Each structure stands twice: as C-alpha cells, then as structure tokens.
C-alpha positions in Angstrom: 92.4 55.6 108.5 93.9 54.6 105.1 96.1 51.5 104.8 99.0 53.9 104.0 98.6 56.0 107.1 98.1 53.0 109.3 101.4 51.8 108.3 103.0 55.0 108.7 101.5 55.0 112.2 102.9 51.6 113.1 106.3 52.7 111.8 106.0 55.6 114.1 104.9 53.5 117.0 108.2 51.6 116.3 110.2 54.5 116.5 108.5 55.4 120.0 109.3 52.0 121.2 113.1 52.3 120.1 113.2 55.7 121.8 111.1 54.7 125.0 112.9 51.5 126.0 116.5 52.8 126.6 115.0 56.1 128.5 113.2 53.8 131.0 115.8 50.9 131.3 118.8 53.0 131.4 118.0 56.7 131.8 121.5 57.5 133.4 123.2 56.2 130.0 120.9 58.0 127.9 121.4 61.2 129.7 125.1 61.1 129.4 124.8 60.0 125.7 122.8 63.1 124.8 124.7 65.5 126.8 122.4 65.9 129.9 123.8 65.9 133.4 121.9 66.0 136.8 119.4 63.9 138.8 116.6 65.9 137.4 117.5 64.9 133.8 117.4 61.3 134.7 114.0 61.4 136.3 112.7 63.6 133.4 114.1 61.0 130.8 112.4 58.1 132.6 109.0 59.9 132.4 109.8 60.8 128.9 110.4 57.2 128.0 107.3 56.0 129.6 105.2 58.3 127.5 107.0 57.1 124.5 106.1 53.5 125.2 102.4 54.3 125.9 102.5 55.9 122.5 104.0 53.0 120.9 101.6 50.5 122.6 98.6 52.2 120.9 100.2 52.9 117.5 101.6 49.3 117.0 98.2 47.8 117.5 95.5 50.0 116.2 96.9 53.5 115.2 94.2 56.3 115.5 94.5 60.0 114.6 94.2 61.1 118.3 97.3 58.9 119.2 99.3 60.6 116.5 98.3 64.1 117.7 99.3 63.0 121.3 102.5 62.0 120.0 102.8 65.4 118.5 102.0 67.0 121.8 104.5 64.8 123.7 107.4 65.7 121.1 106.7 69.3 121.3 107.0 69.1 125.2 110.2 67.4 124.5 111.5 70.0 122.4 110.6 72.6 125.3 112.5 70.5 127.8 115.4 70.4 125.5 115.2 74.2 124.8 115.5 75.1 128.5 118.5 72.6 128.9 120.2 74.3 125.9 119.5 77.8 127.1 120.2 77.0 131.0 123.2 77.4 133.0 123.8 73.7 133.7 127.1 71.8 132.6 125.3 70.0 129.8 127.2 69.1 126.5 125.4 71.8 124.3 126.8 70.2 121.1 125.1 66.8 121.8 122.0 68.5 123.1 121.6 70.5 119.6 122.0 67.4 117.5 119.2 65.6 119.7 117.0 68.6 119.4 117.5 68.6 115.7 116.6 65.0 115.5 113.5 65.3 117.6 112.5 68.4 115.7 112.7 66.3 112.3 110.7 63.4 114.1 108.1 66.0 115.3 107.7 67.1 111.7 107.0 63.6 110.6 104.4 63.2 113.2 102.6 66.3 112.1 102.3 65.2 108.6 101.1 61.8 109.7 98.6 63.2 112.1 97.2 65.6 109.5 96.9 62.8 106.8 95.1 60.6 109.5 92.9 63.5 110.4 91.5 64.0 106.6 87.8 64.8 106.7 87.3 64.2 103.0 87.1 67.8 101.9 88.6 68.2 98.4 90.6 71.5 97.8 90.4 72.7 94.3 93.0 75.1 92.8 92.4 76.7 89.5 94.6 78.9 87.4 94.9 80.2 83.7 97.6 81.9 81.5 97.9 82.6 77.8 101.1 81.4 76.1 102.4 82.8 73.0 102.6 79.3 71.4 100.6 77.1 69.2 98.3 74.9 71.1 100.0 71.7 70.0 103.3 73.0 71.3 101.9 73.9 74.5 100.2 70.5 75.0 103.4 68.7 74.0 105.3 70.5 76.6 102.8 69.7 79.4 102.6 66.1 78.4 106.4 65.6 79.2 105.5 64.9 82.7 109.1 64.3 83.7 109.8 68.0 83.0 107.4 69.1 85.8 110.1 69.7 88.4 111.7 72.2 86.2 108.6 74.5 86.7 106.7 73.0 89.6 108.5 74.4 92.7 107.4 71.3 95.0 107.6 68.5 92.5 110.9 66.4 93.2 110.5 63.8 90.4 108.0 62.4 88.1 108.8 59.3 86.1 106.6 57.8 83.4 106.1 54.0 84.1 103.9 52.7 81.4 104.8 51.7 77.9 101.8 53.8 76.6 102.9 56.7 78.8 99.5 56.7 80.6 100.9 55.8 84.0 103.5 57.6 86.1 105.2 57.8 89.5 105.2 61.3 91.4 107.3 62.4 94.3 106.6 65.9 95.8 107.9 67.9 98.7 105.8 68.1 101.5 105.9 70.4 104.7 108.9 70.6 106.9 111.2 68.5 104.5 109.0 65.5 104.1 108.1 63.9 100.7 104.7 62.5 99.4 104.6 59.8 96.7 101.7 58.3 94.5 101.0 56.8 91.4 98.7 58.5 88.8 96.9 57.3 85.5 95.8 59.5 82.4 92.1 59.4 82.1 91.6 61.5 79.1 94.2 62.5 76.6 93.3 64.8 73.6 96.4 66.3 71.9 96.2 70.0 71.6 92.9 70.1 73.6 92.8 68.5 77.0 94.8 66.3 79.6 93.2 64.7 82.6 94.7 62.2 85.3 94.1 61.1 88.6 96.0 59.4 91.4 95.6 55.5 91.9 94.0 54.0 94.8 96.1 54.0 98.0 97.7 57.3 97.3 98.7 59.3 100.5 97.0 62.5 98.9 94.4 61.5 96.6 94.4 64.1 93.7 93.1 64.6 90.1 93.5 67.2 87.7 93.0 68.4 84.2 94.5 71.0 81.6 92.6 72.4 78.7 94.2 74.1 75.8 92.4 76.6 73.6 92.9 79.4 71.1 93.4 82.9 72.5 91.6 85.7 71.4 93.0 87.6 68.3 95.5 84.8 67.5 97.6 85.7 70.4 98.7 82.1 71.2 97.0 79.5 73.4 95.0 79.8 76.5 95.9 77.3 79.2 93.4 76.3 82.0 94.5 74.3 84.9 92.2 72.6 87.6 93.8 70.5 90.5 91.8 68.8 93.0 93.4 66.9 96.0 92.2 65.8 99.6 94.5 67.9 101.5 95.5 66.1 104.9 93.6 67.3 107.7 91.1 69.3 105.3 91.0 72.9 106.4 93.3 72.3 109.3 95.7 70.9 106.9 95.3 74.0 104.7 96.0 76.3 107.3 99.2 74.3 108.3 100.3 74.4 104.8 100.0 78.1 104.7 102.3 78.4 107.6 104.9 76.8 105.3 104.1 79.0 102.5 102.5 76.3 100.5 98.9 77.4 100.0 97.7 75.2 96.9 96.0 78.0 94.8 99.2 80.3 95.2 101.5 77.5 94.4 99.5 76.6 91.1 99.7 80.4 90.1 103.4 80.3 90.5 103.9 76.9 88.6 102.0 78.0 85.6 103.9 81.3 85.7 107.2 79.3 85.3 105.6 76.9 82.7 104.8 79.9 80.6 108.4 81.1 80.7 109.7 77.7 79.8 107.4 77.1 76.8 108.1 80.8 75.5 111.7 81.2 76.2 113.1 77.8 77.0 113.9 78.5 80.7 112.7 80.0 83.9 113.4 83.6 84.0 115.4 84.5 87.0 116.8 88.0 88.3 118.7 89.7 91.0 115.5 89.5 93.3 114.8 85.9 92.6 118.2 84.2 91.9 117.1 80.5 92.8 114.7 80.5 90.0 112.6 77.2 90.4 113.3 76.8 93.8 110.4 79.0 94.8 110.8 78.1 98.8 113.7 80.4 98.6 112.7 82.6 95.6 111.9 85.8 97.4 114.0 86.3 100.4 112.5 89.1 102.0 112.2 90.5 105.6 109.4 92.3 107.3 109.4 96.1 107.3 111.6 97.5 110.1 112.4 100.8 111.5 115.5 102.4 109.8 118.8 101.6 111.6 121.2 104.0 112.6 123.3 103.2 109.6 120.6 103.5 107.2 120.7 107.4 107.0 120.5 109.6 103.9 123.8 110.5 102.5 124.8 114.1 103.1 124.9 114.7 99.3 121.4 113.4 98.8 120.2 115.5 101.8 121.5 118.6 100.1 119.9 117.9 97.1 116.6 117.3 98.8 117.0 120.8 100.4 117.8 122.5 97.3 114.5 120.7 95.5 112.5 122.0 98.6 
C-alpha cells in the first residue's frame, strides 16, 4: 500500500469512528436525527455503529486492502437497509432518510476508489491512439504543449497548472469514478519541438502514469500525424479497469475521444457540437441515448405516412 493510500485509509478510518461512536452510544438520538422510528431501527443502528468502530480500529492503525473492501461491503449493506426504510410503510421521515442515503452513497463511492487504489497489482494499462491534423507539425506541437488547455478537450481533466518556471513541471487534477478527483504532479522527460513530448508522474502519485506524443508529416503533405501513447497503473489492475468501464471510462475509448476533440480545436479553434452532442467537451453527458425499446402506443405512423406507404406498395 502506498503512502498516499495509507493516508486515505486512515482518513476513512476517522470517518468510520465519527459515524460509529454516536450510533453505539446514543442510537435513539441518531435514529431520530436521520428520520428512523421504531425499536428495530435502534438495534440496527447499534449494530451498524459497532461495525463502523471495528472498521475504524483497523484502518486507523495499519490499513489493508481487505479492510477497505470490508468497509465497502458494510456501507453497501447500509444502503440496502436505508433503501428498505425508504420504500417501506413505516412512519419514517423520508426527506431525512433520502439525504442520509445520498451521503452514505457518496462515502461508499470514495470507499470503492480507495479500495481499488489499495488493491493495485502493478499492471500497467497502455492506451494508444492516432489521428491526422491538417496543420503543420510546429503548430500542432505548440497546441499540445499548452497543458493548461487540456481541460478543453480531455473530458475527465479538470485542471492542469504549469508549476515550474521552465514549464517542465505541472500539477494535474482529473475526475475519477463516481464524482471523485485524482491529483498528481508530472515532469516532462523529453521535449523536442515539432517532434516529441514525453512526461511521467512524480513519485507518490495516486495513479502512476506516463505518456508520449509524437508528431510527424502525414503522407502527401496532408498535415501532421499525431501518435499518442498513455500508460498508467490503473487502481485495482484489471478489476479497476472493469469497474471503470461500468462508469463509461475505459482508458482506450477515452483517449480516442480526447484526441478527436484535440483535432477539432487545432483545426477549427473549438470543439464541434451538434444537436446530438450539445454539451461538447463534457463527454460524460455527450451522448444522452437510451437503450432500444418497443414502440409505445403513441409512436404510431401518421395516417398520411401510412397512405403513402400503401401507395408505394
């Protein structure tokens, strides 16, 4: 477990202690505060509080991946119990219960990210993509070298700040699964204007990563070929990759989409949007589609169209 993950584990342990103590010492008050009523609720809260304190005792001393996964399982059970209370017929305060359920869901998402990071098995995931941009190599290189512009075309990038006077060091913040954020510092390892840029994350990064971009002339003088390679140690290895796919964040597909938007910015000055993709760069909402469904009763062919079809027949 890395130092960063250990700090995260201890922080989550402190949260478990803060949640568990009141539930054990004053379950009646806690039940009333969150909108639960009835003797059964008090007994359940005391049991939940004891589980939180057990999790805290391990995480505050020597956090281990299995302890984080146990915390995920415990909070998943908590969400199930809250869901039963929300949909049941008891005289509960559903407004308060809904607020508490949302808070526990957010904590559970943080638990999942921390558990995946702690379970990393060292597998490096590599993503490659390429495109041709109808601009000279020097111009394309200059556009990529402006790291603080990355949030314009990288859907999950929230902020990039150049930190060194020579422009070779930077701080990055990216969106992770379930509304979380991941931050790291990076250093340029190779910089050849118009040819290649390579970088790697500094020691201690929550998600160690590196990458390179190569620029070369496209055949027939059609601009510049851009080849991008990204490598990162995905939290949880293949398990983390599978979870990321559930959130629509497969690294290879993400790189293809980001590079497509980069091409649009270099060639036109902006990301092209349409009625089908009105949010542009915010790719997590870019294609609001729904699964195929049978036609509803209202989705019938207009009479005039039906007549036309019969005539053509």
